[in-house]
C-alpha positions as CSV (number, residue, x, y, z in Angstrom):
1,X,0.0,0.0,0.0
2,X,1.3,3.5,-0.9
3,X,2.3,5.7,2.0
4,X,-0.3,8.3,1.0
5,X,-3.1,5.7,1.0
6,X,-2.0,4.5,4.4
7,X,-2.1,8.0,5.9
8,X,-5.4,8.7,4.3
9,X,-6.8,5.5,5.9
10,X,-5.3,6.6,9.2
11,X,-7.0,10.0,8.9
12,X,-10.4,8.3,8.5
13,X,-9.9,6.2,11.6
14,X,-8.6,9.0,13.8
15,X,-10.3,9.3,17.1
16,X,-12.6,12.2,17.9
17,X,-11.2,15.3,19.7
18,X,-10.8,15.2,23.4
19,X,-12.9,18.0,24.9
20,X,-11.1,20.2,27.4
21,X,-13.7,20.1,30.2
22,X,-12.7,21.0,33.7
23,X,-14.5,17.8,35.0
24,X,-12.5,15.7,32.6
25,X,-9.3,17.1,33.9
26,X,-10.1,16.7,37.5
27,X,-11.2,13.1,37.0
28,X,-7.9,12.1,35.4
29,X,-5.3,14.5,36.7
30,X,-5.2,13.3,40.3
31,X,-3.9,9.9,41.6
32,X,-3.6,8.4,45.0
33,X,0.2,8.4,44.8
34,X,3.0,8.7,42.3
35,X,3.6,5.7,40.1
36,X,6.3,3.3,41.4
37,X,9.5,3.7,39.4
38,X,10.0,-0.1,38.9
39,X,6.5,-0.4,37.5
40,X,7.0,2.7,35.4
41,X,10.3,1.5,33.9
42,X,8.7,-1.9,33.1
43,X,5.8,-0.4,31.3
44,X,8.0,2.2,29.5
45,X,10.3,-0.5,28.2
46,X,7.3,-2.4,26.7
47,X,6.1,0.8,25.0
48,X,9.5,1.6,23.7
49,X,9.7,-1.9,22.1
50,X,6.5,-0.9,20.3
51,X,8.0,2.4,19.3
52,X,10.8,0.5,17.7
53,X,8.3,-1.6,15.8
54,X,6.5,1.6,14.7
55,X,9.9,2.9,13.5
56,X,10.4,-0.1,11.3
57,X,7.0,0.4,9.8
58,X,7.5,4.1,9.1
59,X,10.8,3.3,7.3
60,X,9.2,0.4,5.4
61,X,6.1,2.3,4.2
62,X,7.5,5.8,3.8
63,X,5.0,7.2,6.2
64,X,5.2,10.8,7.3
65,X,4.1,11.8,10.8
66,X,4.1,15.1,12.7
67,X,3.6,15.1,16.5
68,X,3.1,18.4,18.2
69,X,3.7,18.9,21.9
70,X,2.3,22.0,23.6
71,X,1.3,22.9,27.1
72,X,2.0,25.1,30.1
73,X,5.5,25.7,31.2
74,X,6.8,22.9,33.5
75,X,4.1,20.5,32.2
76,X,6.7,17.8,31.3
77,X,7.0,18.1,27.5
78,X,10.7,17.6,27.5
79,X,10.7,14.4,29.6
80,X,7.8,13.0,27.6
81,X,9.7,13.6,24.3
82,X,12.8,12.1,25.7
83,X,10.9,9.0,26.7
84,X,9.6,8.6,23.2
85,X,13.0,9.1,21.4
86,X,15.3,7.5,23.9
87,X,15.4,4.0,22.2
88,X,14.7,5.0,18.5
89,X,16.9,6.3,15.7
90,X,17.2,10.1,15.5
91,X,17.3,9.7,11.7
92,X,13.6,8.5,11.9
93,X,12.3,10.3,15.0
94,X,13.5,13.9,14.5
95,X,12.9,16.4,17.3
96,X,12.5,20.1,16.3
97,X,12.8,22.7,19.1
98,X,13.2,26.1,17.4
99,X,14.8,29.0,19.1
100,X,13.5,32.6,19.1
101,X,13.2,33.7,15.5
102,X,15.9,36.0,14.2
103,X,15.2,39.3,12.3
104,X,15.1,37.6,8.9
105,X,12.7,34.9,10.1
106,X,10.4,37.5,11.7
107,X,10.0,39.1,8.2
108,X,8.9,35.8,6.7
109,X,5.5,34.2,6.3
110,X,4.8,33.0,9.9
111,X,4.5,29.3,9.0
112,X,7.6,29.3,6.8
113,X,10.1,28.4,9.5
114,X,8.0,25.4,10.5
115,X,7.1,24.0,7.1
116,X,10.7,23.5,6.2
117,X,11.0,21.0,9.0
118,X,8.1,18.8,7.8
119,X,8.9,15.1,7.4
120,X,10.1,13.4,4.3
121,X,9.2,9.8,3.6
122,X,10.0,7.5,6.5
123,X,10.2,10.2,9.2
124,X,8.5,11.2,12.4
125,X,9.0,14.8,13.3
126,X,8.3,15.8,16.9
127,X,7.8,19.5,17.6
128,X,8.8,20.6,21.1
129,X,6.6,23.6,20.8
130,X,5.5,24.6,17.4
131,X,3.6,27.2,15.3
132,X,1.3,27.3,18.3
133,X,3.7,29.7,20.0
134,X,1.7,32.4,18.3
135,X,-1.5,31.2,20.1
136,X,0.2,31.2,23.5
137,X,3.4,32.9,24.6
138,X,3.5,35.4,21.7
139,X,-0.1,36.5,22.3
140,X,0.1,36.7,26.1
141,X,3.4,38.5,26.2
142,X,2.7,40.9,23.3
143,X,5.2,39.5,20.9
144,X,2.6,39.6,18.2
145,X,-0.3,42.0,17.6
146,X,-4.0,41.1,18.3
147,X,-4.5,41.1,14.5
148,X,-1.7,38.7,13.9
149,X,-3.1,36.4,16.7
150,X,-6.6,36.4,15.1
151,X,-5.2,35.8,11.7
152,X,-3.2,32.8,13.0
153,X,-6.3,31.3,14.6
154,X,-8.1,31.6,11.2
155,X,-5.2,30.3,9.0
156,X,-3.9,27.6,11.3
157,X,-6.7,25.0,10.5
158,X,-6.2,25.7,6.8
159,X,-2.4,25.1,7.2
160,X,-3.0,21.9,9.1
161,X,-5.6,20.7,6.5
162,X,-2.9,21.2,3.8
163,X,-0.5,19.0,5.8
164,X,-3.1,16.3,6.2
165,X,-4.2,16.5,2.6
166,X,-0.5,16.0,1.6
167,X,-0.6,12.6,3.3
168,X,1.0,13.6,6.6
169,X,-0.6,12.3,9.8
170,X,-0.7,15.2,12.3
171,X,-1.1,14.4,16.0
172,X,-1.4,17.3,18.6
173,X,-0.9,16.9,22.4
174,X,-1.5,19.5,25.1
175,X,0.0,18.8,28.5
176,X,-2.0,20.3,31.3
177,X,-0.4,20.7,34.7
178,X,-2.3,22.0,37.7
179,X,-1.4,25.3,39.3
180,X,-0.1,23.8,42.6
181,X,2.0,21.3,40.7
182,X,3.5,23.9,38.4
183,X,4.4,26.0,41.4
184,X,6.1,23.0,43.0
185,X,8.1,22.3,39.9
186,X,9.2,25.9,39.5
187,X,10.4,26.0,43.1
188,X,12.3,22.8,42.6
189,X,14.1,24.4,39.6
190,X,15.0,27.4,41.7
191,X,16.7,25.2,44.3
192,X,18.3,22.6,42.0
193,X,21.5,23.6,40.1
194,X,20.9,20.8,37.6
195,X,17.5,22.3,36.7
196,X,18.1,26.0,37.0
197,X,18.7,26.3,33.3
198,X,15.1,25.3,32.7
199,X,13.8,28.5,34.5
200,X,13.6,31.5,32.1
201,X,11.9,34.9,32.4
202,X,9.2,33.5,30.2
203,X,8.5,30.8,32.7
204,X,8.1,33.4,35.5
205,X,5.5,35.2,33.3
206,X,3.6,32.0,32.9
207,X,3.2,31.9,36.7
208,X,2.0,35.5,37.1
209,X,-0.2,35.3,34.0
210,X,-1.8,31.9,34.7
211,X,-5.4,32.9,33.7
212,X,-4.2,34.9,30.6
213,X,-2.5,31.7,29.4
214,X,-5.7,29.8,30.2
215,X,-7.8,32.1,28.1
216,X,-5.3,31.9,25.3
217,X,-5.4,28.1,25.5
218,X,-9.2,28.1,25.3
219,X,-9.3,30.4,22.3
220,X,-6.7,28.1,20.6
221,X,-8.8,25.0,21.3
222,X,-12.0,26.7,20.0
223,X,-10.3,27.6,16.7
224,X,-8.0,24.6,16.0
225,X,-9.6,21.5,17.6
226,X,-10.7,20.0,14.3
227,X,-11.8,16.5,13.1
228,X,-8.8,16.1,10.9
229,X,-6.3,17.4,13.5
230,X,-7.8,17.2,17.0
231,X,-6.2,18.2,20.2
232,X,-5.5,15.4,22.8
233,X,-5.1,16.6,26.4
234,X,-2.6,14.8,28.7
235,X,-3.0,15.6,32.4
236,X,0.6,15.7,33.6
237,X,0.7,16.2,37.4
238,X,2.1,12.6,37.5
239,X,4.9,12.7,34.9
240,X,5.3,8.9,34.8
241,X,1.7,8.2,34.2
242,X,1.5,11.1,31.7
243,X,4.4,9.6,29.7
244,X,3.0,6.1,29.6
245,X,-0.6,7.3,28.8
246,X,0.6,9.5,26.0
247,X,3.0,7.1,24.4
248,X,0.3,4.3,24.4
249,X,-2.2,6.7,22.9
250,X,0.2,7.8,20.2
251,X,1.0,4.2,19.3
252,X,-2.7,3.4,19.1
253,X,-3.4,6.3,16.7
254,X,-0.9,5.0,14.0
255,X,-2.1,1.9,12.0
256,X,1.4,0.3,12.0
257,X,2.2,-3.4,11.5
258,X,5.2,-5.2,12.7
259,X,7.8,-5.6,9.8
260,X,9.6,-8.9,9.5
261,X,13.3,-8.6,10.3
262,X,15.9,-10.7,8.6
263,X,17.8,-13.0,11.0
264,X,21.2,-11.5,11.7
265,X,24.3,-13.7,12.0
266,X,27.4,-12.1,13.5
267,X,30.4,-12.7,11.2
268,X,33.6,-14.1,12.6
269,X,36.6,-11.7,12.7
270,X,38.9,-12.2,9.7
271,X,42.5,-12.9,10.7
272,X,43.8,-11.7,7.3
273,X,46.4,-9.0,7.8
274,X,46.3,-9.6,11.6
275,X,48.7,-7.7,13.9
276,X,49.0,-6.5,17.5
277,X,46.6,-3.6,17.2
278,X,46.9,-2.8,20.9
279,X,50.6,-2.4,21.0
280,X,50.3,0.6,18.6
281,X,48.3,2.4,21.3
282,X,50.7,2.1,24.2
283,X,52.4,5.5,23.7
284,X,49.2,7.4,23.0
285,X,47.4,9.7,25.5
286,X,44.6,8.0,27.5
287,X,41.9,9.5,29.7
288,X,43.0,9.0,33.3
289,X,40.9,6.2,35.0
290,X,39.7,8.2,38.0
291,X,36.7,5.9,38.5
292,X,37.6,2.2,39.0
């Protein structure tokens, strides 16, 4: 089956949008306790095995997939993306995390810097934040005008319909963290030197302007939660459960099949032209073995 036909079939079977109701969030965001690490790692390994099978299918069929991750600051996007790509090839699963646009990019058509990263055959492109910056941080912090924001909300579904019509499967996730949990994570970043780099001035604005971001989120959902590219909300107060739930959902959306692998036999080392290849290293500089 041609890759375009496969993606078209996938689009027809895509699940309906998840509605962003407060009741739905409260019902799924809270758990009695954090998930046990041993149980988490066991479940994650099983899902990562499936991601490897999905990878084989993507390469075999030439499928093209875009996965968008958006959400509040400190919602856990980075950790979730790392869990997805940790055991797969970066040549198939490609992560795009664009920096602030430069002056030239600011003068371009807004979607231009994103469309250039769209997948070729046999690729899964994961956007760690995406064109939806305009619907969130740019709008709330005044980096775009109200007119630009409204135009984005109007044009975005048309842009995404173009991607889907081209045979790309587009999946969009919104990670929703509660206000108390976001506060706890920010405080942890302040006190942990290994995580202080994650705390930016933009993050601090996201705390003080919580409800402005909420309203921007709601406007974004109203305009861009479509049948051909629905939003899926991931409650992320428990990062481990959020990762497992999202990865399982993503795998379930893509109609992949396991590709038969050829049996691999490790060849014996040839002794032709053999010599003492360790002796030639004796006078070279080695890294001191401080840890033994």
